[in-house]
C-alpha positions as a Markdown table, in Angstrom:
| # | Residue | x | y | z |
|---|---|---|---|---|
| 1 | Met | -92.9 | -44.7 | 41.0 |
| 2 | Asn | -89.4 | -43.4 | 39.1 |
| 3 | Leu | -87.3 | -42.3 | 41.7 |
| 4 | Gln | -84.7 | -40.5 | 39.7 |
| 5 | Gly | -83.5 | -37.2 | 41.1 |
| 6 | Val | -84.9 | -37.9 | 44.5 |
| 7 | Asn | -83.3 | -37.5 | 47.8 |
| 8 | Lys | -83.5 | -41.2 | 49.1 |
| 9 | Lys | -81.9 | -40.3 | 52.2 |
| 10 | Leu | -85.1 | -38.7 | 53.3 |
| 11 | Tyr | -87.8 | -40.8 | 51.9 |
| 12 | Leu | -87.6 | -44.3 | 50.3 |
| 13 | Asn | -90.7 | -46.0 | 49.5 |
| 14 | Phe | -93.2 | -43.9 | 47.9 |
| 15 | Phe | -96.0 | -45.9 | 47.7 |
| 16 | Arg | -96.3 | -47.2 | 51.4 |
| 17 | Glu | -99.9 | -47.9 | 53.1 |
| 18 | Arg | -101.6 | -44.3 | 54.1 |
| 19 | Val | -101.5 | -44.0 | 58.0 |
| 20 | Pro | -103.2 | -40.8 | 59.5 |
| 21 | Thr | -100.9 | -38.3 | 60.6 |
| 22 | Arg | -102.6 | -37.4 | 63.7 |
| 23 | Asn | -101.7 | -41.3 | 64.5 |
| 24 | Gly | -97.9 | -39.6 | 65.2 |
| 25 | Tyr | -99.4 | -37.1 | 67.3 |
| 26 | Gly | -100.5 | -39.9 | 69.7 |
| 27 | Asp | -97.9 | -42.1 | 69.2 |
| 28 | Ala | -95.3 | -39.3 | 70.0 |
| 29 | Leu | -97.0 | -38.2 | 73.2 |
| 30 | Val | -96.5 | -41.4 | 74.7 |
| 31 | Glu | -92.9 | -41.7 | 74.4 |
| 32 | Leu | -92.5 | -38.0 | 75.3 |
| 33 | Gly | -94.8 | -38.7 | 78.8 |
| 34 | Lys | -92.4 | -41.6 | 79.3 |
| 35 | Lys | -89.4 | -39.3 | 79.2 |
| 36 | Asn | -90.4 | -36.2 | 80.9 |
| 37 | Lys | -93.0 | -35.9 | 83.7 |
| 38 | Asn | -93.6 | -32.5 | 82.8 |
| 39 | Ile | -95.4 | -33.0 | 79.7 |
| 40 | Met | -99.2 | -33.3 | 80.1 |
| 41 | Val | -101.9 | -32.9 | 77.8 |
| 42 | Leu | -105.4 | -31.0 | 77.5 |
| 43 | Cys | -107.9 | -31.9 | 75.6 |
| 44 | Ala | -111.4 | -30.2 | 74.4 |
| 45 | Asp | -113.9 | -33.4 | 74.5 |
| 46 | Leu | -112.4 | -34.8 | 71.0 |
| 47 | Thr | -110.1 | -37.2 | 73.0 |
| 48 | Glu | -110.1 | -39.8 | 70.5 |
| 49 | Ser | -110.5 | -37.5 | 67.4 |
| 50 | Thr | -107.3 | -36.1 | 68.4 |
| 51 | Arg | -105.6 | -39.4 | 69.4 |
| 52 | Val | -104.4 | -38.2 | 72.9 |
| 53 | His | -106.7 | -41.0 | 74.3 |
| 54 | Lys | -103.2 | -42.7 | 74.2 |
| 55 | Phe | -101.8 | -40.6 | 76.3 |
| 56 | Arg | -104.6 | -40.7 | 78.9 |
| 57 | Glu | -104.8 | -44.5 | 79.1 |
| 58 | Ala | -100.6 | -44.0 | 79.8 |
| 59 | Phe | -100.7 | -41.1 | 82.1 |
| 60 | Pro | -104.1 | -40.1 | 83.5 |
| 61 | Asp | -103.0 | -38.1 | 85.7 |
| 62 | Arg | -101.1 | -35.8 | 83.8 |
| 63 | Phe | -104.5 | -35.8 | 81.2 |
| 64 | Val | -107.0 | -33.3 | 81.7 |
| 65 | Glu | -110.1 | -33.2 | 80.2 |
| 66 | Ile | -111.7 | -29.9 | 79.9 |
| 67 | Gly | -114.7 | -30.4 | 77.6 |
| 68 | Val | -116.1 | -28.1 | 75.4 |
| 69 | Ala | -114.6 | -24.9 | 76.0 |
| 70 | Glu | -111.7 | -24.0 | 73.9 |
| 71 | Gln | -110.8 | -20.8 | 75.5 |
| 72 | Asn | -110.8 | -22.2 | 78.8 |
| 73 | Leu | -108.6 | -25.1 | 77.5 |
| 74 | Val | -106.0 | -22.7 | 76.1 |
| 75 | Thr | -106.0 | -20.8 | 79.6 |
| 76 | Val | -105.4 | -23.5 | 81.4 |
| 77 | Gly | -102.6 | -24.5 | 79.2 |
| 78 | Ser | -100.8 | -21.2 | 80.0 |
| 79 | Gly | -101.2 | -21.6 | 83.7 |
| 80 | Leu | -99.7 | -24.5 | 83.9 |
| 81 | Ala | -97.0 | -23.4 | 81.7 |
| 82 | Ala | -96.4 | -20.7 | 84.1 |
| 83 | Val | -95.6 | -23.0 | 86.9 |
| 84 | Gly | -93.1 | -25.0 | 84.3 |
| 85 | Lys | -95.3 | -27.7 | 82.5 |
| 86 | Ile | -95.3 | -28.4 | 78.8 |
| 87 | Pro | -98.5 | -28.7 | 78.3 |
| 88 | Phe | -100.3 | -29.8 | 74.6 |
| 89 | Val | -103.6 | -28.4 | 74.1 |
| 90 | Ser | -105.5 | -30.5 | 71.3 |
| 91 | Ser | -108.8 | -29.9 | 69.6 |
| 92 | Tyr | -109.5 | -29.7 | 65.9 |
| 93 | Ala | -107.9 | -26.5 | 64.0 |
| 94 | Met | -111.2 | -25.0 | 63.6 |
| 95 | Phe | -111.8 | -24.9 | 67.3 |
| 96 | Cys | -108.6 | -24.3 | 68.4 |
| 97 | Pro | -107.1 | -21.9 | 67.6 |
| 98 | Gly | -110.0 | -21.2 | 65.4 |
| 99 | Arg | -112.3 | -20.2 | 68.5 |
| 100 | Cys | -109.7 | -19.3 | 71.0 |
| 101 | Trp | -107.5 | -16.9 | 69.2 |
| 102 | Glu | -107.6 | -14.4 | 71.3 |
| 103 | Gln | -106.9 | -16.1 | 74.4 |
| 104 | Ile | -103.8 | -18.0 | 72.6 |
| 105 | Arg | -103.0 | -14.5 | 71.6 |
| 106 | Thr | -103.4 | -12.9 | 75.5 |
| 107 | Thr | -102.4 | -15.7 | 77.5 |
| 108 | Ile | -99.7 | -17.4 | 75.8 |
| 109 | Cys | -98.0 | -15.5 | 73.0 |
| 110 | Tyr | -98.0 | -12.3 | 75.3 |
| 111 | Asn | -96.6 | -13.8 | 77.5 |
| 112 | Asn | -94.4 | -16.1 | 75.7 |
| 113 | Arg | -95.6 | -19.3 | 77.3 |
| 114 | Asn | -94.1 | -22.9 | 77.2 |
| 115 | Val | -97.7 | -24.4 | 75.4 |
| 116 | Lys | -98.1 | -26.1 | 72.4 |
| 117 | Val | -101.2 | -25.4 | 70.2 |
| 118 | Ile | -102.1 | -28.7 | 68.3 |
| 119 | Gly | -105.3 | -28.1 | 65.4 |
| 120 | Ala | -106.1 | -31.6 | 64.0 |
| 121 | His | -108.6 | -32.4 | 61.4 |
| 122 | Ser | -106.7 | -28.9 | 59.7 |
| 123 | Gly | -107.7 | -28.2 | 55.6 |
| 124 | Ile | -110.5 | -29.6 | 53.4 |
| 125 | Ser | -109.6 | -33.2 | 53.7 |
| 126 | Val | -111.7 | -33.5 | 56.4 |
| 127 | Gly | -114.3 | -34.5 | 54.0 |
| 128 | Pro | -117.5 | -34.9 | 55.1 |
| 129 | Asp | -117.5 | -33.1 | 58.2 |
| 130 | Gly | -117.7 | -30.2 | 55.9 |
| 131 | Ala | -116.8 | -26.2 | 55.8 |
| 132 | Thr | -117.6 | -25.5 | 59.9 |
| 133 | His | -115.2 | -27.8 | 60.2 |
| 134 | Gln | -112.4 | -27.6 | 57.8 |
| 135 | Ala | -110.2 | -25.2 | 59.0 |
| 136 | Leu | -108.7 | -23.3 | 56.1 |
| 137 | Glu | -107.6 | -20.1 | 57.9 |
| 138 | Asp | -105.2 | -21.1 | 61.2 |
| 139 | Ile | -102.2 | -20.6 | 59.7 |
| 140 | Ala | -102.4 | -17.4 | 58.5 |
| 141 | Ile | -104.1 | -16.2 | 62.0 |
| 142 | Met | -101.3 | -18.4 | 63.6 |
| 143 | Arg | -98.1 | -17.1 | 61.9 |
| 144 | Ala | -98.8 | -13.4 | 62.3 |
| 145 | Leu | -98.7 | -14.0 | 66.2 |
| 146 | Pro | -95.7 | -12.7 | 67.8 |
| 147 | Asn | -93.5 | -15.4 | 69.6 |
| 148 | Met | -95.8 | -18.6 | 68.0 |
| 149 | Ile | -93.8 | -20.6 | 65.7 |
| 150 | Val | -96.1 | -22.7 | 63.1 |
| 151 | Val | -95.1 | -26.4 | 61.7 |
| 152 | Val | -97.0 | -28.7 | 59.0 |
| 153 | Pro | -95.6 | -31.8 | 58.9 |
| 154 | Ala | -96.0 | -34.1 | 56.1 |
| 155 | Asp | -96.7 | -37.5 | 57.1 |
| 156 | Tyr | -96.9 | -39.8 | 60.3 |
| 157 | Glu | -93.4 | -40.5 | 60.8 |
| 158 | Gln | -93.0 | -36.3 | 60.3 |
| 159 | Thr | -95.8 | -35.8 | 62.8 |
| 160 | Lys | -94.1 | -37.8 | 65.8 |
| 161 | Lys | -90.7 | -35.9 | 64.9 |
| 162 | Ala | -92.9 | -32.6 | 64.8 |
| 163 | Thr | -94.3 | -33.3 | 67.9 |
| 164 | Lys | -90.9 | -34.4 | 69.8 |
| 165 | Ala | -89.4 | -31.1 | 68.3 |
| 166 | Ile | -92.2 | -28.9 | 69.4 |
| 167 | Ala | -91.7 | -30.1 | 73.0 |
| 168 | Glu | -88.1 | -29.3 | 73.2 |
| 169 | Trp | -88.9 | -25.5 | 71.7 |
| 170 | Gln | -89.0 | -22.8 | 74.6 |
| 171 | Gly | -92.2 | -20.8 | 73.3 |
| 172 | Pro | -95.7 | -21.0 | 71.9 |
| 173 | Ala | -95.8 | -23.8 | 69.1 |
| 174 | Tyr | -99.0 | -24.3 | 66.7 |
| 175 | Met | -98.6 | -27.6 | 64.9 |
| 176 | Arg | -102.0 | -28.5 | 62.2 |
| 177 | Phe | -102.5 | -31.8 | 60.9 |
| 178 | Ala | -105.5 | -33.5 | 59.0 |
| 179 | Arg | -107.6 | -36.2 | 59.5 |
| 180 | Glu | -107.6 | -38.1 | 56.8 |
| 181 | Lys | -104.9 | -41.0 | 56.0 |
| 182 | Thr | -102.0 | -40.0 | 54.3 |
| 183 | Glu | -99.3 | -41.1 | 52.1 |
| 184 | Gln | -96.1 | -42.0 | 53.9 |
| 185 | Val | -93.3 | -39.7 | 52.3 |
| 186 | Thr | -90.8 | -39.9 | 55.0 |
| 187 | Thr | -89.3 | -42.9 | 56.9 |
| 188 | Ala | -88.2 | -43.2 | 60.6 |
| 189 | Lys | -84.7 | -42.3 | 59.6 |
| 190 | Thr | -85.4 | -39.2 | 58.0 |
| 191 | Pro | -84.4 | -36.1 | 59.8 |
| 192 | Phe | -86.5 | -33.1 | 61.2 |
| 193 | Glu | -85.5 | -29.7 | 62.6 |
| 194 | Ile | -87.7 | -27.1 | 63.0 |
| 195 | Gly | -86.9 | -24.3 | 60.5 |
| 196 | Lys | -85.0 | -26.6 | 58.4 |
| 197 | Ala | -87.0 | -27.2 | 54.9 |
| 198 | Gln | -85.9 | -30.3 | 53.2 |
| 199 | Val | -85.3 | -30.8 | 49.5 |
| 200 | Leu | -87.0 | -33.9 | 48.3 |
| 201 | Lys | -86.2 | -33.6 | 44.9 |
| 202 | Asp | -83.3 | -32.0 | 42.9 |
| 203 | Gly | -84.6 | -30.2 | 39.9 |
| 204 | Lys | -83.4 | -26.7 | 38.2 |
| 205 | Glu | -86.6 | -25.3 | 35.9 |
| 206 | Val | -89.4 | -25.0 | 38.7 |
| 207 | Leu | -89.7 | -25.1 | 42.3 |
| 208 | Leu | -92.6 | -26.7 | 43.9 |
| 209 | Ile | -92.9 | -25.9 | 47.6 |
| 210 | Gly | -95.6 | -28.0 | 49.8 |
| 211 | Ala | -96.5 | -28.5 | 53.2 |
| 212 | Gly | -98.5 | -31.3 | 54.7 |
| 213 | Pro | -100.2 | -34.4 | 53.0 |
| 214 | Met | -99.9 | -31.9 | 50.2 |
| 215 | Ile | -96.1 | -32.9 | 49.4 |
| 216 | His | -97.0 | -36.4 | 48.1 |
| 217 | Glu | -99.1 | -33.9 | 45.5 |
| 218 | Cys | -95.9 | -32.3 | 44.7 |
| 219 | Leu | -94.0 | -35.4 | 44.6 |
| 220 | Val | -96.6 | -36.7 | 42.2 |
| 221 | Ala | -96.7 | -33.6 | 40.2 |
| 222 | Ala | -93.2 | -33.7 | 39.9 |
| 223 | Glu | -92.9 | -37.0 | 38.1 |
| 224 | Glu | -95.2 | -36.0 | 35.5 |
| 225 | Leu | -93.4 | -32.8 | 34.6 |
| 226 | Gln | -90.3 | -34.8 | 34.7 |
| 227 | Lys | -92.2 | -36.9 | 32.0 |
| 228 | Gln | -92.7 | -33.9 | 30.1 |
| 229 | Gly | -89.1 | -33.2 | 30.1 |
| 230 | Ile | -89.2 | -30.7 | 33.0 |
| 231 | Lys | -87.3 | -31.0 | 35.9 |
| 232 | Ala | -88.8 | -29.5 | 39.2 |
| 233 | Met | -87.4 | -29.3 | 42.6 |
| 234 | Val | -89.7 | -30.5 | 45.4 |
| 235 | Ile | -89.1 | -29.1 | 49.0 |
| 236 | Asn | -90.7 | -29.9 | 51.8 |
| 237 | Cys | -91.3 | -26.6 | 54.1 |
| 238 | His | -92.7 | -28.3 | 57.2 |
| 239 | Thr | -91.8 | -25.1 | 59.2 |
| 240 | Ile | -94.0 | -22.0 | 57.9 |
| 241 | Lys | -93.0 | -19.8 | 60.3 |
| 242 | Pro | -89.9 | -19.3 | 61.3 |
| 243 | Leu | -89.2 | -20.1 | 57.1 |
| 244 | Asp | -85.7 | -21.5 | 56.2 |
| 245 | Lys | -85.0 | -18.6 | 54.4 |
| 246 | Lys | -81.5 | -19.9 | 53.1 |
| 247 | Thr | -82.4 | -23.1 | 51.4 |
| 248 | Ile | -85.7 | -21.4 | 49.8 |
| 249 | Val | -84.0 | -18.2 | 48.4 |
| 250 | Ala | -80.9 | -20.6 | 46.9 |
| 251 | Ala | -83.7 | -22.9 | 45.6 |
| 252 | Ala | -85.6 | -20.3 | 44.2 |
| 253 | Lys | -82.4 | -18.4 | 42.1 |
| 254 | Lys | -81.4 | -22.2 | 40.8 |
| 255 | Cys | -85.2 | -22.9 | 39.7 |
| 256 | Lys | -86.4 | -19.1 | 38.7 |
| 257 | Arg | -90.0 | -20.0 | 39.2 |
| 258 | Val | -91.7 | -21.3 | 42.3 |
| 259 | Val | -95.4 | -23.1 | 42.6 |
| 260 | Thr | -96.5 | -23.0 | 46.2 |
| 261 | Val | -98.9 | -25.5 | 47.3 |
| 262 | Glu | -101.2 | -25.8 | 50.7 |
| 263 | Glu | -104.7 | -27.4 | 52.1 |
| 264 | His | -105.4 | -23.5 | 53.4 |
| 265 | Gln | -106.6 | -20.6 | 51.8 |
| 266 | Ile | -105.0 | -18.9 | 49.6 |
| 267 | Asn | -104.4 | -15.9 | 51.6 |
| 268 | Gly | -101.9 | -15.5 | 54.4 |
| 269 | Gly | -100.9 | -19.4 | 54.4 |
| 270 | Leu | -98.1 | -20.9 | 52.9 |
| 271 | Gly | -97.7 | -19.4 | 49.7 |
| 272 | Gly | -98.2 | -15.7 | 51.2 |
| 273 | Ala | -95.1 | -16.6 | 53.5 |
| 274 | Ile | -92.9 | -17.6 | 50.3 |
| 275 | Ser | -94.2 | -14.6 | 48.1 |
| 276 | Glu | -93.2 | -12.2 | 51.4 |
| 277 | Leu | -89.9 | -14.0 | 51.4 |
| 278 | Leu | -88.9 | -13.5 | 48.0 |
| 279 | Ala | -90.5 | -10.5 | 47.4 |
| 280 | Glu | -87.6 | -8.9 | 49.9 |
| 281 | Asn | -84.8 | -11.1 | 49.2 |
| 282 | His | -85.0 | -12.5 | 45.3 |
| 283 | Pro | -88.4 | -11.5 | 43.2 |
| 284 | Val | -89.6 | -14.8 | 40.8 |
| 285 | Pro | -92.6 | -15.3 | 38.9 |
| 286 | Ile | -95.2 | -17.4 | 41.5 |
| 287 | Glu | -98.3 | -19.5 | 41.2 |
| 288 | Arg | -100.1 | -20.1 | 44.6 |
| 289 | Val | -102.1 | -23.5 | 44.6 |
| 290 | Ala | -104.6 | -23.3 | 47.6 |
| 291 | Val | -108.6 | -22.7 | 48.1 |
| 292 | Asn | -109.1 | -19.9 | 46.1 |
| 293 | Asp | -110.9 | -17.5 | 48.8 |
| 294 | Arg | -113.9 | -19.8 | 49.3 |
| 295 | Phe | -115.3 | -22.2 | 52.0 |
| 296 | Gly | -114.9 | -26.1 | 52.2 |
| 297 | Glu | -117.9 | -28.4 | 51.7 |
| 298 | Ser | -118.9 | -32.1 | 52.6 |
| 299 | Gly | -117.1 | -34.7 | 50.1 |
| 300 | Glu | -114.7 | -37.7 | 49.9 |
| 301 | Pro | -111.4 | -36.0 | 50.9 |
| 302 | Asp | -109.8 | -37.1 | 47.5 |
| 303 | Glu | -112.8 | -36.1 | 45.2 |
| 304 | Leu | -112.6 | -32.4 | 47.6 |
| 305 | Leu | -108.8 | -32.1 | 46.3 |
| 306 | Val | -109.8 | -32.3 | 42.6 |
| 307 | Lys | -112.9 | -29.8 | 43.2 |
| 308 | Phe | -110.9 | -27.2 | 44.8 |
| 309 | Gly | -107.8 | -27.6 | 42.5 |
| 310 | Leu | -105.3 | -29.2 | 45.1 |
| 311 | Ser | -104.4 | -32.5 | 43.1 |
| 312 | Ser | -101.0 | -33.3 | 41.5 |
| 313 | Gln | -102.8 | -32.3 | 38.1 |
| 314 | His | -103.8 | -28.7 | 39.3 |
| 315 | Ile | -100.1 | -28.4 | 40.4 |
| 316 | Val | -98.7 | -29.6 | 37.0 |
| 317 | Lys | -101.0 | -27.0 | 35.4 |
| 318 | Ala | -99.6 | -24.4 | 37.6 |
| 319 | Ala | -95.8 | -25.1 | 37.0 |
| 320 | Leu | -96.4 | -24.9 | 33.2 |
| 321 | Arg | -98.3 | -21.7 | 33.6 |
| 322 | Val | -95.3 | -20.6 | 35.7 |
| 323 | Arg | -92.8 | -21.2 | 33.2 |
| 324 | Lys | -94.3 | -19.0 | 30.4 |
| 325 | Arg | -94.2 | -15.7 | 32.9 |
């Protein structure tokens, strides 16, 4: 890939080996556990799938297997936070926050408890597991909660950094990540700060804003647009709440056209958050690339990205459309 216009301080090797983002979560927990004895991990019978088995093996006295009882999972986490622990509660995003949203709202957010809610296997890239396990609404229901922040890391390295960052964050936090192996677009040296978006590629004609594994698709789309003579800026908006107002508004002013990209429902997610921000501060034409108000289905992850209109080709088409507005 031609890296012209790319911020090489943020990422270096575009086509490195694919690695599941969830591995970054598991590895970071072990590192955190060595440094802070207040770190605890709770799981709802999905220990290996969420990669918390590494923490269980290293610190069995600080690991709690709740079983298939997500409401108990988060309320026990809230109780542990009340006595000074830093609990990470882990399950599939469809079940946590999906199944236990009211308990998160009442026992964690209402009391402003220092609980870290982790939603694994989010988005349609879960693949063959199908619609019942493909969380496409979790960002919407979590960013609406007072006191809750929402973080969506792009790859393995960023998931490690995000896990450590939310451990330091005082208050409720939600982080979602995918199941499938993901292209690595950042490195161990790439900085990470909650609420600070990253400009991965500079441009002035259209702004592509993505989160999670969709950042790779944004970068591929930007390269294709470059071949067509269109200079696209790419922003990794890994924190959806709180948004980086300064960076996003400045980029929208420069590019004058915006495309948001996410592995989530078109309503209430990243696209909704960006639309709200720009409507209040600097209105510009926006196209939203997302799952268009429908449920997922079984299939191979890469095939589903195409079928649901989330591939780099669809991002290119959205960028061309928005430039005509």
